[in-house]
GUSE-333029 format. One record per residue (C-alpha): x, y, z. Coordinates in steps of 0.1 Angstrom, whole numbers, padded with zeros to 4 digits, always signed. Example, Ala and Ser with C-alpha at 12.3 -4.5 7.8 and 13.67 -1.06 7.14 Angstrom:
+0123-0045+0078/+0137-0011+0071/
//
This chain:
+0319-0435-0170/+0314-0397-0167/+0296-0397-0201/+0273-0426-0192/+0263-0404-0163/+0256-0374-0185/+0236-0394-0208/+0216-0408-0184/+0206-0374-0165/+0201-0353-0200/+0177-0385-0210/+0155-0384-0178/+0159-0342-0176/+0143-0345-0213/+0114-0372-0202/+0107-0344-0172/+0104-0318-0199/+0083-0340-0221/+0057-0344-0191/+0065-0311-0178/+0049-0294-0210/+0028-0323-0221/+0006-0315-0183/+0010-0281-0192/-0003-0280-0227/-0029-0308-0218/-0046-0289-0193/-0047-0257-0212/-0064-0276-0242/-0088-0292-0218/-0096-0257-0208/-0095-0241-0241/-0120-0271-0252/-0143-0259-0222/-0141-0226-0230/-0147-0232-0270/-0175-0253-0259/-0190-0220-0238/-0182-0198-0265/-0204-0220-0290/-0232-0222-0264/-0233-0186-0265/-0233-0177-0299/-0256-0210-0312/-0284-0207-0283/-0296-0178-0274/-0295-0164-0233/-0330-0175-0210/-0334-0137-0205/-0325-0113-0234/-0308-0082-0235/-0338-0062-0237/-0356-0082-0211/-0325-0074-0185/-0326-0036-0197/-0366-0032-0192/-0361-0055-0159/-0368-0035-0126/-0348-0055-0110/-0318-0054-0129/-0289-0036-0108/-0273-0002-0113/-0237-0004-0121/-0214+0027-0110/-0183+0023-0133/-0151+0034-0119/-0126+0045-0141/-0091+0052-0127/-0073+0079-0153/-0035+0093-0143/-0022+0111-0174/-0052+0097-0200/-0056+0133-0217/-0058+0117-0253/-0085+0091-0246/-0103+0103-0214/-0132+0121-0234/-0135+0089-0259/-0139+0066-0229/-0165+0085-0210/-0182+0093-0245/-0186+0055-0246/-0197+0044-0213/-0222+0074-0217/-0235+0058-0250/-0238+0021-0232/-0272+0009-0235/-0282+0006-0197/-0313+0013-0174/-0286+0032-0147/-0252+0040-0149/-0232+0061-0129/-0195+0073-0141/-0169+0080-0117/-0133+0087-0131/-0108+0092-0107/-0082+0119-0116/-0050+0102-0099/-0031+0130-0098/-0024+0134-0135/-0002+0163-0145/-0014+0163-0182/-0051+0179-0191/-0068+0147-0184/-0092+0171-0159/-0091+0199-0177/-0105+0183-0207/-0133+0162-0188/-0142+0195-0171/-0146+0215-0207/-0164+0188-0226/-0188+0177-0199/-0194+0210-0179/-0182+0195-0146/-0194+0212-0115/-0180+0212-0078/-0196+0187-0058/-0206+0193-0022/-0213+0152-0020/-0196+0136+0010/-0180+0103+0006/-0186+0069+0023/-0158+0061+0047/-0146+0027+0033/-0123+0013+0019/-0091+0028+0032/-0070+0045+0006/-0034+0063+0007/-0039+0092-0017/-0056+0126-0003/-0089+0130-0022/-0088+0168-0034/-0122+0179-0041/-0152+0164-0063/-0169+0173-0094/-0200+0165-0110/-0218+0169-0145/-0251+0185-0145/-0271+0155-0153/-0255+0135-0125/-0242+0105-0142/-0204+0118-0141/-0185+0120-0108/-0150+0132-0113/-0127+0125-0080/-0094+0145-0081/-0069+0127-0057/-0031+0131-0047/-0015+0100-0065/+0001+0074-0048/+0009+0058-0086/-0012+0027-0073/-0043+0020-0095/-0057+0000-0065/-0055+0034-0045/-0074+0048-0067/-0101+0023-0078/-0107+0023-0039/-0111+0061-0040/-0138+0053-0067/-0155+0031-0043/-0162+0056-0019/-0182+0076-0041/-0199+0044-0057/-0235+0037-0048/-0247+0011-0070/-0246-0025-0063/-0227-0033-0089/-0193-0017-0092/-0174-0023-0130/-0138-0013-0130/-0124-0004-0163/-0090+0013-0179/-0095+0050-0188/-0077+0035-0225/-0106+0013-0225/-0137+0013-0245/-0171-0011-0239/-0193-0024-0268/-0229-0005-0263/-0246-0036-0252/-0215-0051-0229/-0226-0039-0195/-0263-0056-0202/-0241-0087-0213/-0219-0086-0179/-0250-0076-0156/-0270-0107-0170/-0251-0135-0147/-0259-0111-0117/-0297-0109-0130/-0301-0147-0132/-0279-0159-0103/-0280-0138-0069/-0252-0156-0059/-0229-0146-0082/-0201-0122-0070/-0181-0116-0100/-0180-0114-0135/-0154-0108-0161/-0156-0103-0202/-0135-0103-0227/-0105-0075-0235/-0093-0071-0272/-0066-0047-0281/-0080-0016-0294/-0044-0007-0315/-0055-0010-0350/-0093-0001-0347/-0111+0030-0355/-0132+0047-0332/-0160+0075-0341/-0186+0088-0316/-0170+0068-0283/-0175+0034-0305/-0154+0013-0322/-0164+0015-0358/-0140-0005-0378/-0115-0034-0367/-0085-0042-0385/-0048-0057-0374/-0025-0033-0360/+0008-0024-0383/+0032-0031-0354/+0039-0069-0345/+0047-0058-0306/+0008-0050-0308/-0004-0079-0333/+0016-0105-0307/-0009-0091-0281/-0039-0095-0301/-0031-0132-0304/-0026-0135-0269/-0056-0121-0255/-0074-0143-0279/-0064-0172-0265/-0059-0158-0226/-0093-0143-0228/-0118-0158-0251/-0111-0191-0246/-0088-0194-0215/-0110-0179-0195/-0142-0190-0204/-0128-0224-0200/-0116-0215-0163/-0151-0202-0154/-0169-0231-0169/-0152-0255-0149/-0156-0233-0118/-0121-0223-0113/-0112-0187-0126/-0086-0170-0112/-0083-0136-0126/-0111-0112-0139/-0089-0083-0155/-0086-0046-0141/-0092-0033-0179/-0132-0050-0174/-0145-0065-0148/-0178-0065-0127/-0183-0071-0092/-0210-0073-0063/-0201-0040-0042/-0208-0054-0009/-0183-0083-0019/-0156-0057-0026/-0158-0040+0007/-0160-0070+0026/-0126-0076+0017/-0111-0043+0020/-0115-0035-0014/-0082-0034-0037/-0051-0042-0018/-0028-0015-0027/+0004-0036-0020/-0005-0061-0045/+0007-0059-0083/-0019-0082-0092/-0047-0066-0076/-0072-0077-0100/-0066-0112-0093/-0062-0109-0057/-0097-0094-0054/-0112-0125-0071/-0091-0148-0052/-0101-0128-0019/-0133-0126-0026/-0138-0165-0034/-0116-0172-0002/-0140-0156+0020/-0172-0168+0005/-0156-0204+0012/-0142-0197+0045/-0177-0188+0054/-0194-0215+0032/-0218-0195+0016/-0231-0201-0024/-0208-0178-0050/-0199-0184-0086/-0172-0162-0105/-0185-0159-0141/-0175-0150-0172/-0189-0141-0206/-0172-0139-0239/-0197-0119-0258/-0193-0079-0245/-0158-0069-0256/-0136-0042-0240/-0113-0028-0262/-0081-0015-0245/-0052+0002-0255/-0023-0023-0255/+0018-0010-0248/+0029-0002-0283/+0064-0008-0279/+0087-0037-0265/+0099-0014-0237/+0064-0007-0226/+0054-0045-0230/+0086-0057-0211/+0078-0032-0177/+0043-0048-0180/+0050-0083-0181/+0079-0082-0153/+0050-0068-0132/+0025-0093-0140/+0050-0118-0133/+0061-0103-0102/+0027-0100-0091/+0018-0134-0097/+0045-0144-0073/+0034-0121-0046/-0001-0136-0047/+0009-0172-0047/+0027-0162-0015/-0002-0145+0003/-0025-0170-0008/-0001-0200-0002/-0024-0215+0026/-0051-0223-0004/-0026-0242-0025/-0039-0279-0025/-0063-0271-0003/-0095-0290-0010/-0115-0264+0011/-0108-0238-0016/-0124-0263-0043/-0110-0264-0081/-0092-0228-0076/-0076-0244-0048/-0068-0277-0060/-0063-0270-0098/-0062-0233-0107/-0035-0224-0080/-0013-0250-0083/-0013-0249-0122/-0004-0209-0117/+0024-0219-0091/+0040-0250-0113/+0036-0237-0156/+0026-0199-0152/+0050-0188-0124/+0079-0214-0121/+0073-0221-0155/+0101-0200-0175/+0125-0215-0150/+0121-0252-0157/+0115-0239-0195/+0147-0225-0197/+0168-0254-0177/+0150-0280-0195/+0154-0266-0230/+0188-0259-0224/+0200-0296-0214/+0178-0311-0240/+0192-0290-0270/+0230-0292-0255/+0223-0330-0251/+0210-0335-0288/+0241-0313-0300/+0263-0339-0283/+0251-0372-0287/+0239-0376-0252/+0205-0383-0264/+0189-0387-0296/+0172-0362-0322/+0143-0379-0318/+0139-0376-0282/+0144-0337-0287/+0120-0336-0314/+0094-0352-0294/+0101-0325-0267/+0100-0297-0291/+0066-0311-0303/+0053-0312-0269/+0064-0277-0257/+0061-0257-0289/+0039-0276-0314/+0011-0286-0287/+0010-0245-0276/+0011-0235-0313/-0021-0260-0316/-0039-0238-0288/-0027-0204-0305/-0045-0214-0338/-0075-0229-0321/-0081-0195-0306/-0076-0176-0335/-0101-0202-0354/-0125-0201-0326/-0126-0160-0326/-0131-0165-0365/-0158-0191-0363/-0180-0173-0337/-0172-0134-0341/-0156-0130-0371/-0144-0094-0362/-0114-0093-0386/-0134-0094-0418/-0105-0091-0443/-0088-0119-0456/-0054-0104-0454/-0061-0095-0414/-0071-0133-0409/-0040-0143-0426/-0014-0119-0408/-0035-0135-0377/-0024-0170-0384/+0011-0155-0394/+0016-0138-0357/+0009-0171-0338/+0039-0186-0353/+0058-0154-0348/+0051-0152-0312/+0058-0188-0304/+0092-0189-0326/+0104-0153-0315/+0087-0133-0291/+0083-0165-0270/+0121-0159-0260/+0118-0129-0251/+0090-0130-0230/+0105-0159-0210/+0133-0133-0200/+0108-0109-0187/+0089-0135-0168/+0120-0146-0155/+0129-0111-0145/+0094-0110-0127/+0104-0145-0108/+0134-0129-0096/+0118-0099-0079/+0089-0119-0064/+0113-0142-0048/+0138-0119-0036/+0109-0095-0025/+0124-0065-0046/+0097-0033-0041/+0070-0035-0064/+0076-0015-0096/+0044-0001-0114/+0063+0018-0142/+0043+0039-0168/+0031+0035-0205/+0025+0058-0230/-0009+0061-0246/-0015+0071-0283/-0053+0074-0279/-0077+0056-0305/-0078+0066-0344/-0106+0085-0347/-0129+0081-0379/-0132+0122-0383/-0130+0148-0360/-0158+0160-0346/-0169+0185-0314/-0176+0159-0285/-0196+0180-0264/-0219+0181-0295/-0221+0143-0293/-0257+0127-0285/-0257+0110-0248/-0279+0084-0239/-0300+0087-0209/-0290+0068-0174/
//
């Protein structure tokens, strides 16, 4: 009798697992298809407004680029040089030295001839770290804000917003490099549609690329597996994932590594929430919520063409810290915005995106571990058939593999950034390694983040060591050509 009950329970748990992962992967495959169509459209059909027209258009808004930096001496000079070399009519660079204890400020001062600035700061938004002083380059295109650190990136960005004086603010990480036309691409939706409040761009791991004169000159797959796995993840999440969510007006995340917003929209919600571990998603959701509460037309856009190259964690220890933080941050965001979930007032974001992230991204590790253990134990003990287990395995693992392979193929077909056959083969092999091995470890890290969010453990940011970019040749940065702002 007891055996029959166990068999019955295991059978139905397995079917719940099949339906759960069928919904999870099914929704994502639809989003991926929409993303693929958008990528294809961008590649094959030119924009109604060319980049040259945007550059020459007097209505093209100026951009303040805010770069929070804490102990970024290894790459800060290249990051600023890359920003100075961007093709854009009016750019103001704001580096916020967030209490660095290394030579971050000294390198900036030495390479860009900084002088103390008498400029006064705007009053909003609020930030905790006290501002020490302001420095500016002779050309006026670079301002460095030195402040005391409270170890929160969002606090540094909020300090930078007090200096930002352009219509658009673009927030990037100090370990990021933008391609030369990136700002023109990301500005295009703002120019074409005044209701656009935020625009995200594609993020790619810079590990393995070669840099010269502040620009990426050669792209190869990184040597470490921990870095290769992140290449696959970023292709799946950014290139097609977020492109797809934006196409159905359900984009929830614009990465803090590269995103642009109307300055007024950011100030209306009080800047970034310094208490949030998911401050980038929190900002997008807050801006969307305010627009819909006030019944104002709005759009959050995503463009697949401009690429921001950013250094990703190169050790499993550093990666585990990052992923626990992401999972905990998602849980905190869900708790904060729980009234938006399944609320038709908030459109696709409330009715599809947030429920999807609650059910599959946040609670997914719990359902996955419990369901997989019961299904596997049931197959081994004969409580269910191996055929049913195989179906569950295909729906959960097989469809995920199809998604990853599709993202890789879409990238290679559309942009072909990995030109060597060896790199393409490595990329394909990495999709298998990610799903068959790394996925289990990643699930454990996510479970730790879920635990911390559910039991309201103190937020932990942690630190990730940076090794800087591979340089093509040794140069004197001060002698490099600079574009006009």
